[in-house]
C-alpha positions, 0 to 999 in steps of 0.5 A: 341186847336182845337177839333172835336166832337169826341175828335180828333183834326180836325184843327177847333177851338172850340167855347167858351161857352157863359155864360148868366149873372144871371137874375135880377128878379126871376119868382115871380118878386122878385129881385135875388141876382144880382138884389139886388146888382143892386138896391143897386147900383142905390139907393146909387148913389149920387144926387144933395143935398140942403144946409142950415146953421146948428149949429155953422154956419156949412153948412149941405147938405140934401135931401128932402123926395120928393127926396127920393120918386123920387129916389125910383120911378126912380129905382124901379117904383112906385108900387114896394115900399111902406111906413107905419107910426106909430106915437110914440109921438105928444109932440114932434112929433116922427114918425116911418116909415117902408119902404118896397122895393120889399118885404124887409123892413127897419124902422127908426124914424123921429123927428120934430125940437125943439118945439121952433124952428123958422124953424118949422111951421109944426112939424108933416110933419117934423117928417114924412119927416124925418122918410121917409129919415131915413128909406131910408138910410137903403136901401142906399138912401142918405147914401153918405151924412153921408160920407162927 
């Protein structure tokens, strides 16, 4: 269809209206709904995992707390996420981590391995690392490991 500005067909095709996509970031720096979708997509993206033997000889895939921190830095930048911790128990070690991403928070608890475990040389560190990984699952980081 062709139309002039006065509504009369003049043989010139009307130009299509260009619709700008919704921005990713609001003026205050917080993510828009589209921005959150993009952040979620990038945080959920699978990454190389390590493997170890688990109970019954099963092979378990896992990522480290450092992998989680690197993913958060890579997607959000170092200044756009933070963690806070609360020790719930020291016998055995139980630590709660609250992970805050662009103002939104998710929390979970991490545990040390069994006290008599030969794998456990630093139970406090294990509990802190486990808490970070578990809190990050709330934002999708490493969630794909549970789908396997």
